[in-house]
TORMIMI-281531 format. One record per residue: x, y, z of N, C-alpha, C, O, CB in turn; residue number from 1. Coordinates in pm, 1 decimal, m for minus. Glycine has a CB too. Example, Ala and Ser with C-alpha at 12.3 -4.5 7.8 and 13.67 -1.06 7.14 Angstrom:
<nunus>
       n.c1       n.c2       n.c3      ca.c1      ca.c2      ca.c3       c.c1       c.c2       c.c3       o.c1       o.c2       o.c3      cb.c1      cb.c2      cb.c3   resi
     1319.0     m569.0      780.0     1230.0     m450.0      780.0     1320.0     m330.0      780.0     1423.6     m331.9      846.5     1130.8     m447.3      904.6      1
     1285.0     m225.0      708.0     1367.0     m106.0      714.0     1290.0        3.0      787.0     1340.9      113.8      803.9     1408.4      m59.8      572.5      2
</nunus>
This chain:
<nunus>
       n.c1       n.c2       n.c3      ca.c1      ca.c2      ca.c3       c.c1       c.c2       c.c3       o.c1       o.c2       o.c3      cb.c1      cb.c2      cb.c3   resi
     m632.0     m173.3       27.6     m565.1     m116.2      m77.2     m420.1      m61.9       12.1     m414.7      m43.7      133.8     m668.4       10.2     m158.1      1
     m302.9      m42.2      m92.7     m234.7       20.5       28.3     m246.2      189.3      m45.9     m272.0      229.4     m159.4      m43.6      m56.5       66.0      2
     m223.9      233.3       39.8     m181.1      401.2       11.4      m86.8      369.7      m50.0       m7.5      286.9       m5.2     m142.5      513.8      128.6      3
      m70.6      430.9     m174.7       38.8      445.4     m324.8      144.0      573.3     m243.2      254.5      545.2     m196.6      m74.8      528.6     m526.9      4
      102.9      668.6     m240.1       46.5      789.8     m229.7      147.6      794.0      m80.1      268.2      814.0      m95.2     m145.5      801.1     m231.9      5
      116.4      782.9       m1.7      183.2      794.5      128.6      349.3      689.6      132.2      454.8      745.0      163.2       51.4      733.2      252.7      6
      343.2      517.9       90.9      413.4      478.5      112.4      540.3      560.3       m3.1      651.9      587.9       41.1      368.2      348.7      124.3      7
      508.1      585.9     m126.1      638.5      601.5     m199.6      707.3      751.4     m127.3      826.3      779.4     m141.8      604.6      613.8     m388.1      8
      598.1      849.8      m38.9      676.9      920.1       51.4      828.1      889.6       97.5      946.6      914.0       75.2      604.9      918.1      153.6      9
      712.1      798.3      200.7      833.0      737.5      266.1      935.4      659.5      277.4     1024.8      629.9      356.7      820.5      714.2      315.7     10
      866.0      616.9       97.8     1045.5      559.7       44.7     1131.9      640.9        6.6     1231.9      588.4      m42.4     1062.9      470.4      m78.7     11
     1130.5      741.5       10.8     1141.4      905.9      m49.4     1218.6      957.2       68.3     1319.1     1027.9       61.1      975.1     1006.1      m76.7     12
     1162.5      915.5      173.8     1214.8     1013.8      316.6     1332.8      939.8      338.9     1437.7      991.6      377.4     1106.4     1018.2      475.8     13
     1314.1      791.6      310.1     1382.3      639.1      406.3     1487.2      636.7      227.3     1538.0      534.6      180.9     1203.8      423.9      465.4     14
     1490.7      719.5      188.4     1630.7      711.3       48.0     1583.1      531.8       58.2     1677.4      470.1      107.7     1883.3      772.9      111.5     15
     1476.2      448.0       27.8     1515.2      283.9      m35.9     1412.0      369.6     m214.7     1332.3      450.3     m262.5     1390.2       65.4      103.8     16
     1519.4      247.8     m233.8     1419.6      289.5     m419.8     1297.4      121.3     m367.6     1274.9       48.5     m270.9     1598.6      241.4     m681.0     17
     1243.2      146.6     m551.8     1190.2       33.5     m503.3     1293.3     m126.6     m546.5     1284.1     m240.8     m501.7     1030.6       40.1     m569.9     18
     1386.6      m66.4     m650.9     1469.4     m201.4     m674.0     1491.2     m197.8     m521.4     1385.7     m150.2     m479.5     1624.3     m203.4     m788.6     19
     1534.3     m211.0     m464.6     1567.1     m211.3     m304.6     1452.7     m264.7     m236.2     1469.3     m342.7     m142.4     1597.8      m62.8     m240.4     20
     1342.3     m231.4     m272.9     1261.8     m238.9     m127.3     1221.0     m431.4     m152.2     1198.7     m524.8      m75.2     1073.9      m92.9     m119.7     21
     1231.6     m409.5     m351.9     1200.8     m580.1     m416.6     1271.8     m654.4     m371.3     1221.1     m760.9     m335.9     1218.0     m618.2     m561.7     22
     1423.5     m635.2     m349.9     1515.2     m767.0     m345.8     1481.3     m752.4     m167.1     1425.8     m861.4     m153.4     1723.3     m753.4     m421.9     23
     1479.7     m705.2      m60.8     1438.9     m712.5       67.7     1319.2     m811.0       58.3     1329.8     m920.8      112.8     1406.2     m571.5      127.4     24
     1188.3     m772.0      m18.5     1090.3     m860.8        9.0     1133.9     m971.5      m68.6     1090.4    m1076.2      m20.9      953.1     m814.1      m19.0     25
     1231.2     m994.8     m211.0     1255.1    m1120.4     m211.7     1184.3    m1193.4     m371.5     1175.0    m1303.6     m425.7     1190.4    m1174.9      m63.7     26
     1128.5     m983.3     m408.6      985.6     m999.3     m487.7     1077.7     m940.9     m617.2     1183.2     m895.5     m572.8      815.7     m889.7     m422.7     27
     1068.4     m928.6     m766.9     1120.7     m837.1     m869.8     1060.9     m705.6     m871.1      944.3     m673.0     m849.0     1104.6     m892.5     m999.7     28
     1178.4     m624.8     m905.8     1101.1     m484.6     m890.4     1012.1     m458.6    m1006.0      989.1     m342.0    m1038.3     1202.2     m358.9     m880.1     29
      951.9     m574.1    m1081.5      794.4     m435.0    m1190.8      713.2     m566.2    m1063.6      591.9     m550.7    m1049.0      729.3     m453.5    m1507.7     30
      747.0     m626.3    m1021.4      647.8     m707.1     m931.5      598.9     m569.8     m751.7      505.8     m511.6     m696.0      774.4     m905.5     m875.2     31
      700.3     m586.8     m747.1      668.0     m455.4     m595.9      640.0     m331.1     m688.3      544.2     m263.9     m650.2      845.2     m405.8     m458.1     32
      708.0     m283.3     m810.0      593.8     m174.0     m843.2      422.6     m179.1     m868.3      328.6     m100.4     m879.4      638.4     m125.7     m960.7     33
      457.1     m368.5     m869.7      251.7     m356.6     m966.3      186.6     m384.8     m785.6       64.7     m380.9     m768.7      173.6     m587.6    m1157.3     34
      237.4     m399.2     m719.9      219.9     m428.9     m569.7      183.7     m251.9     m526.8       80.9     m184.6     m534.5      391.9     m514.2     m483.4     35
      280.8     m231.4     m494.6      312.1      m28.1     m463.2      128.7       15.5     m529.5       45.0       78.0     m464.4      515.6       85.3     m634.8     36
      114.1      m28.1     m640.2       46.0       45.5     m730.7     m105.7      m20.4     m719.3     m200.4      m20.0     m797.9      119.3       38.4     m879.6     37
      m95.5      m52.4     m644.5     m253.7     m182.0     m630.5     m288.9     m252.3     m768.8     m407.9     m248.4     m800.1     m434.7      m87.1     m586.0     38
     m215.4     m305.7     m841.6     m277.0     m394.4     m969.6     m212.5     m506.1     m912.0     m226.8     m590.8    m1000.2     m233.8     m356.8    m1146.8     39
     m119.8     m586.3     m773.9     m136.3     m681.1     m764.7     m162.1     m678.4     m619.4     m144.2     m566.9     m570.4      m51.4     m749.0     m823.6     40
     m193.8     m757.4     m548.7     m206.2     m719.3     m385.1      m70.1     m760.4     m367.4        5.2     m822.2     m442.6     m330.0     m806.6     m274.5     41
      m44.2     m683.2     m178.9       62.6     m723.3     m109.0       20.2     m841.3       32.3      m66.8     m826.6      118.1      131.1     m577.2      m62.3     42
       73.4     m903.7       22.3        0.1     m998.1      180.7       35.9     m924.1      251.3      106.6     m826.0      227.7       46.3    m1154.9      244.5     43
      m34.3     m981.3      410.9       43.0     m919.9      503.4      184.4     m999.9      558.3      188.2    m1023.0      679.1      m52.3     m893.2      612.9     44
      257.0    m1026.8      505.9      374.9    m1068.4      570.5      478.5     m970.5      453.2      594.0     m932.7      472.7      394.3    m1264.6      578.3     45
      405.8     m951.0      350.1      508.2     m854.2      208.8      472.1     m686.9      339.2      546.5     m594.4      371.9      374.4     m841.6      m62.2     46
      347.1     m715.1      372.0      412.2     m549.7      424.2      424.5     m577.7      527.9      422.0     m463.6      574.1      334.0     m405.0      420.3     47
      439.0     m649.6      625.1      476.2     m645.1      752.0      664.0     m596.0      746.3      725.6     m498.2      788.7      432.2     m809.0      821.4     48
      691.8     m682.1      694.9      834.8     m697.2      590.0      856.1     m579.7      519.8      974.3     m597.0      490.1      826.4     m814.8      468.5     49
      823.9     m463.9      468.4      849.0     m368.4      384.1      801.4     m243.6      509.0      824.8     m124.6      487.4      758.3     m386.7      224.0     50
      748.5     m280.1      609.4      665.2     m193.3      722.3      849.4     m137.7      813.3      882.6      m19.4      820.0      508.8     m339.5      857.6     51
      920.3     m231.0      858.5     1009.6     m322.4      918.8     1091.2     m235.4      829.1     1077.8     m117.8      862.8      999.0     m496.6      912.8     52
     1184.2     m253.3      709.9     1205.8     m187.6      614.3     1239.8       13.4      618.2     1331.6       95.4      621.7     1086.2     m239.5      545.7     53
     1073.0        0.7      613.7     1032.6      179.2      627.2     1083.4      205.4      708.6     1185.0      269.1      680.9      899.5      243.4      649.9     54
     1053.4      175.5      898.9     1071.8      207.7      991.2      899.9      272.0     1010.5      864.3      387.0     1036.5     1206.2      286.0      994.0     55
      823.1      157.6      988.2      654.9      231.4      998.8      640.5      181.8     1152.7      695.2       77.8     1189.2      497.8      150.1      866.9     56
      553.1      273.3     1253.1      574.0      214.7     1343.7      397.1      138.2     1366.2      287.6      191.5     1348.3      648.8      319.1     1452.7     57
      423.3       31.0     1400.2      283.8      m48.1     1443.7      135.7       70.5     1495.3       21.5       28.0     1477.8      338.5     m161.4     1605.1     58
      149.9      166.5     1536.3       58.0      245.7     1540.9       27.7      281.0     1366.9      m83.0      253.0     1321.0      103.3      365.6     1642.6     59
      130.0      340.7     1281.8       72.7      419.8     1205.4       59.1      297.0     1047.8       41.2      353.0      939.7      174.8      577.7     1200.0     60
       67.6      158.0     1048.6       81.2       44.6      957.5      m34.1       70.1      877.7      m27.1      101.4      758.9       85.1     m101.1     1023.1     61
     m205.9       48.9      981.4     m298.0      132.1      870.0     m298.8      193.7      766.4     m346.8      172.3      655.0     m339.6      201.2      895.3     62
     m207.9      320.1      837.0     m225.0      403.3      720.0     m211.9      376.4      603.6     m282.9      383.5      503.3     m167.0      485.6      720.2     63
      m78.1      333.1      635.1      m22.9      297.9      475.8      m57.5      154.0      378.8      m56.8      138.3      256.7      140.9      292.5      491.1     64
      m82.4       75.0      473.5     m160.8      m43.6      444.0     m354.8      m96.8      427.7     m388.7     m201.3      372.2     m102.6     m108.0      545.8     65
     m404.0      m46.9      458.7     m522.9       m7.4      489.2     m553.3      128.6      491.8     m547.8      214.0      580.3     m550.3      m54.8      592.2     66
     m598.9      129.5      332.7     m632.9      235.7      281.5     m817.5      220.2      243.4     m842.5      161.6      138.0     m524.2      256.9      155.6     67
     m894.0      252.4      296.3    m1029.6      220.7      263.0    m1091.9      263.6      150.7    m1144.5      374.8      154.8    m1102.1      256.1      350.3     68
    m1099.4      174.8       12.7    m1173.4      229.0      m89.6    m1300.0      338.3      m38.7    m1342.5      355.8       75.5    m1228.2      103.3     m168.2     69
    m1336.9      395.3     m150.8    m1436.2      495.1     m131.3    m1499.1      419.4     m201.1    m1459.2      371.6     m307.2    m1426.7      640.2     m163.0     70
    m1652.8      391.4     m125.1    m1797.8      442.1     m261.5    m1871.8      532.9     m324.3    m1984.0      543.4     m274.8    m1893.8      416.1     m250.3     71
    m1850.0      604.4     m417.5    m1955.1      707.3     m435.4    m2079.7      738.0     m453.0    m2130.3      849.8     m462.5    m1939.9      747.0     m492.1     72
    m2155.8      575.9     m459.4    m2285.8      558.4     m440.9    m2336.5      578.3     m336.5    m2290.4      577.0     m222.4    m2319.4      464.1     m466.7     73
    m2445.0      599.3     m379.3    m2529.5      667.2     m191.0    m2704.1      563.0     m256.1    m2734.9      561.5     m375.3    m2571.8      985.6     m169.2     74
    m2773.2      503.4     m165.5    m2962.5      473.5     m230.2    m3049.2      524.6     m307.1    m3150.4      467.7     m348.0    m3055.8      481.0     m153.8     75
    m2992.8      704.2     m346.2    m3085.0      682.4     m448.5    m2981.6      676.9     m554.0    m3041.5      697.0     m659.7    m3203.3      791.4     m465.6     76
    m2868.6      661.2     m574.8    m2798.4      686.8     m674.0    m2816.9      482.6     m707.7    m2788.8      440.0     m819.7    m2625.6      787.3     m631.4     77
    m2842.6      430.3     m647.6    m2830.8      281.5     m701.9    m2947.0      261.3     m714.4    m2971.9      142.9     m736.9    m2765.7      170.2     m623.9     78
    m3081.6      364.6     m707.0    m3173.4      285.2     m750.7    m3308.1      291.1     m598.3    m3430.0      296.3     m614.2    m3083.9      121.0     m792.3     79
    m3238.4      288.3     m471.4    m3316.3      249.8     m369.5    m3362.3      311.9     m335.2    m3286.3      406.6     m355.3    m3291.2      206.1     m291.6     80
    m3483.9      370.3     m264.1    m3556.1      433.3     m158.5    m3492.3      483.6        3.3    m3409.9      423.3       72.0    m3660.1      334.5     m141.4     81
    m3568.1      624.5       35.2    m3533.8      622.1      189.2    m3626.6      542.0      250.5    m3621.6      523.6      372.1    m3535.2      759.5      260.8     82
</nunus>
């Protein structure tokens, strides 16, 4: 999952619009918007290109592009026993 807020914040910092980023990736702006908002998946090649455009260091890559899904269910919530 994309860290939408972090990625959009970085785009603001670098003064890159969604239209510019979409053009850089060779996709339509609405498609880019859907990918950034986790409606459509962004493939690794696109994520790497976007990281280059936004000057995201390799050690920061996972913070922007691999936000884990949080599950609120516990064993008790799902009917499991300890």
